[in-house]
N, C-alpha and C positions, 0 to 999 in steps of 0.2 A: 862242859863246865858249868858249874852251878851258878844260877842267876845271882845268888848272893855274893859272888866276888865281884860285881859290878859296883864301883865307887862313884857316888854321885859327884864329889870333888875331892881334892886332896887335903884341903885346909878347913877344919871345923869351924873356924871364924867366919867363914863364908856364909854359913847359914844364917847368923845374925845379920852380916852386913847385906845380904841380898835382899833382906826386908826393906832395905832403903833403895831397892832397884828403880823404884818410881812407878811400878804397876799398880793402877787404881782397881776398884772392884769392875768397872766398865771395861777397863783394859783387860783384865782376867777374862772376862766373859767373853771378849771379842777373840781373845787368843784361843779360847777352847772352842769357840765356833768355826774359827779358821781351821782347827785341827779336824773338826767333824766333817767340814766341806772337803778337806784334803782327803778324807778318807771316803769320799763319793757318797756321803750322806744325802738322802733325799729329805729327810725330816729331823729336826733337832727339837728337844723339849728342854726347857729351862724352868726349874723351879726355884723360887726364892721363898724362903718362909723362916719362921722362928719357933723356937722351943718355949716351954712355959716358963723359963727363967730369962727369956728375952734375947737369948743368943740366936743369932742370925745364921742360917746355912744356905748353901748354894748347891743345886745339881744340874748337871748338863748330861742328857742322854741323847743318843743317836742311833740310827740305823745304817750307820757306815760299814766299811769293811771289816772294822775291828783291828786288833793287834795280836799277832802271832804270839804264842807263849814265850818263845824263846827271845822275842824282841820286847817284851813287857818292861823288864828293867832298864833296858837301853833308853825306851821312851820316855821314862821318869827321870833320866839323868840329863845333865846340862849338856848341850851340844848332842844330845842322842837322837839325831834325826832317823827316821826309817830310810834306809837307802834305797829301797825299791819303790818308794813313792816319789814320783817325778812332778815337777811344775807344782810344788806346793806354795803355798802363802807364807809359809814360815820363814824365819830369818836365819836362825843358827841352831834351832832346836831348843830353845830357851823357853818357849812359850808355856808349856804345861809345868815343868819344874819352878820356873819363876813365879807364876801365877799362884802356884801352891804355897811356896815359902812366903811370898808378899801377903797372902790374903787369908790363909788357914793354918792353924796349928797341925791339922792332920788332913789329908787329902787322899781318898781311896779310889781306885780305878779298878773297874770290872770290864772285862772285854771278852767278846765271843768272835774269833776270827772266821771269816766266811768259808774258808777251805781248811779249817782246823778242827779242833775238838768239838763236842757237842755241848760242853759245859763252859761255864764262865770262868776265867782264869783271873787272878786277883793279885794286886800289889798296891803298896802305899808309901805315901811321903808323911812322916811324922817327924817333925823338926827337932823335938826333943830326943827322940830315939836315935836319930841320925847323929846328934852330937855325942851321945853316949856310946854308940857303936863304932865310932871311928868313921863317921860319914859312909856308912856302907848300907845299901839298899837290902831289905830282907829277900828271901826267896819269894819267887812266884808260886802262888798256890792255887788249887781249885776252890771256889767258894760260891755259895749260892748268893744270889741278889738279895740286898737287905730290904725287901719289899714289905717286911712286917714293920720296919722302923720308919720307912719312908713310903710315901704314895707314888710309886713308880710307874712309868708308861710302859717299859719293857718288861718282859717276863722270861722266864727260865727257857719257854719254848721258840723263842726267835732264833732265826738262823744266823744272825750276826748283830753287832751292835757294841756300843761302848757306853758307860756309866761312870761319870766322875763325880764324887761326892766331896765337897768341902764341907765338913761337918760343923765347923765353928769358924765364921769370919772373924778374924781378930781386928780388922781395920776396915769395916764397911763404909763405903762411900756415902751412904744416907742412912739416917738413923730409924727409918721405918720401912717395913716391907713395902708398903705403898709407894714411897718415893723411889726406893730402888727398883721396883718393877717398872714404875712409869719411866724412869729414865733409862733403864737398860733397854726397853723395848723402843724408845725413841732413838737411842743410840744405834741399835742394830738396824732399824728401819732405814736409816741414812747409810751407815757405813757399808752394810752388806746388801745395799738395794740391787746391785746388778745379779747377785744370786738369786734374791728373792723375785726379782723380775723375771728370770729364767725358769722359774718353777719349784725352786727349792722352798722350803717351809720351815719356819722357825716359830715356836709357840712360848710364850712367857706366862707361866701360871695358867695355862689352858687356853690362853687367847692368842690367836695367830697374829703376827707381826706383819703389817701391810707396808710395803716399802715406800719410802718418802722419795721426793724428786726435786732436790734443791734447784737444779737448772730449769725444771719444768720443760723438760724436752722428751719425756718418755710417754709415749702415746696413750697408754692405758693407765696413767697414774692419776690419782686423785686430785692432783694439783692441776694437771693439765685439762681435766674434765671439768674442773670448777673455775680456773683461770683462763684456760686456753694456752696455747703452745708458744714457748717464748721464740724470738727472732734469733736464728744463727747469725751473728752479727760478724760478718768478715770472714775470709777464708785465711787461715793462719797456717803457713807452711810448716810441717812437722820438723823437728831436729833430730837428725839422723846419725847415729853411731854405728861403728862396727863392732859386732859381738864378738864373743869368745870364739865362736865357730866360724867367724868370717862373714856371717850374715848380717844384714842390716837390723838394728834396733830402733826403735822411733819412740820420740816423746810428741805426742798428739794433743793438740790444745783445741778446745771449743770455747768460744765467747757467746755468751748468751744474754740477750737484752730481755728481761722478764716483761710479761705482758701488763704493763703498768696501768693502762687505761682501764682494763677489766678489774684488776685488783683494787685501783682507787675507787672505781665507780661502785663496786660491790662490798667496800669496806673490809677487805680481806688481809689488809697489811699485817695486823697483828697475829691473824691465824697462821700465815705463812711467814711470820718473823721477818718482815722486810726491814732492814736496818744495817748499820754499821757493822755490826758483830758477824752478820751472815753474808755481807757482800764479799766479792773477791773470788779467789781460787779455792777448788776442791781438788786435792790430789788423790788419784786413784791408781794404786799399785796392783798389778796383776788382778784387777777386778775389784779390789777391796780398797775403800776409801782408808786414807791414813791421816787426813787432816782437811778441814773445811773453814771457809771464811777467812781465808789469808791473803795478805797484801803481797807476801814474798819480795817486799821491797821494790816492787815493780810499779807502785803507783801509791798515792797518799789517799787514804780513806777520807772520804768526805761524804755528805749526804747525796750529792749529785751522782754517786755511784750505787745508791741503795737498790737499783733495780738492774744491777749488773752481777752475774756470776759466772765464773768460768771453770772449766775443768781440764786439768792436765793429767794424761793417763801416761803410764810408762811400765815396763817389765821389771820384774825384780833384778835383772841383769844389770840395771843401770842404778842399783842402790847406792853405788858409790857417787854417782853425780848428784844424788838428791840427799847424800848423807843420811840415809836411813839407818837408825840405830836399831839396838836389840828390841827396845820397846818401840814398835813400828809408829807409834804417835809422835814420835820425836826425829826430826830430821833438819838437815840444814843444807841448803842448795850450794853446790859448787859454783864459785864466783865467775867461771867461764860459761856455765850453764845460764846462770842468771842474766849474764850479759847477751847472750843469744836470745833469750826470751824477752828481754827488754827491747832489743832491736826489732823484733817481731811485733811486739804489742803496744809499744808506746803511742805511735801515731792511732792504732785503732781505739785504745782506751781514751786518749784526749778526744776524739770525735765522738765516742759513744757517751762520755759524761755530758757533752755539750747537748748532745741529741736527747738524752734522758731528761735533763733540765728544762729543755724547751718543750718537750712533750708533756712533762708534768704540769708545767705552767698552763698550756693549753687545756688540759684536761680538767684542772682546777677552775679554770675561767668557764668553761662550759658548765660545770657542775654549779658553780655560783650564780648562774643565770637562773636557776630554780629558786635562789633565795630572795628574789625580788620581793620587797615590801617586808620581809622578815627581820626581826630585832635578832641581831647576832647575841650569842650567849655573853660575851663582854659587855655588850651594850645593855643587855637585860640586867646583869649584875650592877653595873655602875648607875643605871637609872633608878633601880630599886633603893639604891643607897643614898642618893641625892637628897632625899627629904628629910634624912638626919643630919646632913652637913650644913655648914654656914650658907645663906642664901647668896644668889649670884649678885654682884656687884654692878651688873650691866641692866640697863633699863631699855628695852626694845622701843625704836620709833615707829611711826606709822609705816614707813618705808620698809623696815624690817619685818613687820607683822604681814604687809602684802607680798613680800618676797616668801615669807614661810608658807603663806595660803598658796602661792603658786607651785612651791615645791610638793606641798601635800597633793595638789591636783595632778602633778607630773607623776608622781608615785602611784597615784590610783589609776591613772591612764595606762601607765606601764603594766600594772597587774591585769587589768581589763583586756589588755592586748596579748597578755600570755597565754600559753597552752595549758594552764592549770584547769583541773576541773572546777565547775562552778561553785561548789561549796567550798573549796579551798580558796578561790578567789574572794569570796564574800568575807571568810574569815580573816584573810589578810588585809582587806580594805578596811575592815572594823578596827584591826589592830592599829593600821595607820592612823586613823581618825582619832583613836583614843590618845595615841602618842603626842599628835600634834595638839591636843587639848590640855596637856600637862603644862604645869606652871614652868617646868624647865626639863630639858632632856639632853643627853648626849648622841650625837650621830657620827659614826666614822665613815671617813671615804679615804681613797687612795689615788693621788693625782702627782703630777709633776709640778713641783713648786720653784717658781723663778727665784726664791730667796736662797735656797740651797739648805734651809733648815731640815732636819729630818722629821719635824712635824710643824703644824701651825694651828692656831685655834682661832675661829671666828664666829659671830653670831648671826642667826637668822630668826628673828623674833625670839621666842623662849627656847629656841633650838640652839645649842652649843655644837657647832662643827669642829671635829678634830680630824685633821687631814695628815695622812702619812705622806711623805715625799717618796715617789716611785724612783726617783733617780739617786737617793741617797744610799750609801753603802749599808746603813741600818736595814733599810728595806729589802736590799739585794742580798745581802750576806746573812742576815739574821732572821728578819721577820718573814721573808718569803720561803725560807728554809722551815721555819716553824709551821707556817701555813700549809706547805706541802706535806710534812712528815709527822707533825706533833701539834694537832690543834689546840690541846689542853695548854701548851707552852704558849701558843698564840695568845689565848685568852689572857694569860699573866702579863704578856708584853703590852697587849692592849690596856690593862688596867695600870700599868707603870706609867704609860702615856697619859691616860685620863687623870691620874694623879697630878701630873704637872700641868695639864690644861685646867682642871677643876681649881687648884690652888691659885692659879693666875686669874681665874674667873671670879673667885671670892673677893679678890682685892682689885677689881676692874677699875673702881672709882679712885684708887690711890695712884696719881701720876708716877710717884717714884718707884712703886712696886711694878707697875706697867712697863716702865723704862728698864728696869733691872731684868723682867722677864724677856723683853725684847732683845737685850744685849747679851744675856746669858743664853738664850736659845740659840744665838749664832755661835757663841763660844762652845757650848754642849756639842753641837752640830759639827763644828770643826775638830774638835778633840776626839770625838767619836770616829769621825771619818779617818783620822790619822791612826788611831788604834786599830780600827778594822783593817786598813790597808796593811799594816804590819801583820795582823793575824792571818790574812790571806797569804801572804808571802811565807809566813811560817807553816801554815797548815798545807799548802800546796806544793811546797818544794819537794 
């Protein structure tokens, strides 16, 4: 039977509608890489480039088994899985044709089968030709590789392999080659990390893709070498189902507490993208990730979980339980499975969140010991601005000046007793002396305030002390989270509080204004506490 009798679909309108199938360029690349690994490829070469006119093209080459000539048209059709390939990562045989229709006007495939002909055979998907020909694929022919038009890695002398050329991307996900190259490389590094760690090789524009390790639990990964190994937090019992052949199939779960002390101390939070978008569960289907950083409605994402990542591994036999769709990046958990996961994980995640929060606080406290005598960023900004503002209404007494001098001596003695190098000690001592000689300046501290206010302002000579209340929800729920995860935001929060305190200070001699601030501070603190209590209920339900 001629390969030309193979119809891709029965309805010509499907060619247009399939372009809304939802496959992005990165999805298409992952589908093609899946096909290459299914063909036992050891090496995959991806080329992303553009023509002089600016049109971007994509090429994926591999040294896999190739496609037999009589199966070529079948492999380009929707649902045309190769029956002799077992245990593949594909879903319905939609990967190649869907990627082609979604991303390119014309996709050409050259393949040499390991046990077949000595020449490359060729077929293609051209969306306009398909609509005009009654949705019928052309006959498979023998063709030489287009190495004069493209700079290919494979040549005619190889024993086997496949080349897929998307000659014109119609909806590239990124506008530049550099952006596309970077994002494709990062995507493959995470989604195909199991294959890459097992010795498979993928190159994007000649650069090898190094696997990433979001859970920081792969012994030779860059993340583990730099940050250390995550803690395997708790033993989670697998969820077991009976497979089609009567054998057990399992959903396996790993919970990782990232090495937060090392990450914080080395300032690696941004490098390893620690935050709400990356916390949570990473779903791995047959060794290939299909989604990451998901809550799966098993917990509420808050900053206390930024150093938690989990992995849920399952075989494609359980696709129905995970609601895996044709585009494998889309899935929806079966309610029964979600309930089983929740029963196993709820207590563990609650305990983990509290432990992370406590450990972060302790690590930050240890780091802050090294800041003795240093002026914080927010203090430096505020103090440099004070000279341009209305003078303080407060006149220090002799007792105030004596207390200020005692405070200076205490800070100097604290530095002298620290483990700092001598040069650093002297620099900080000079900084303290210079600060205490100013006409006025702001100093921030954190204490438990009996008043219940979220902050208070007092004087020590020319020093205005702004003290945050450690027991108020503002500190516990807002300020401390910023201190742990977003120092820049913490600076802005400081400046807001300093604004209130400085305005009060400017009108210090006006009794009416002082009484206003005293009463309003109580009101502000009470209303803020109410709002934050409701926010906590809403965000943590």
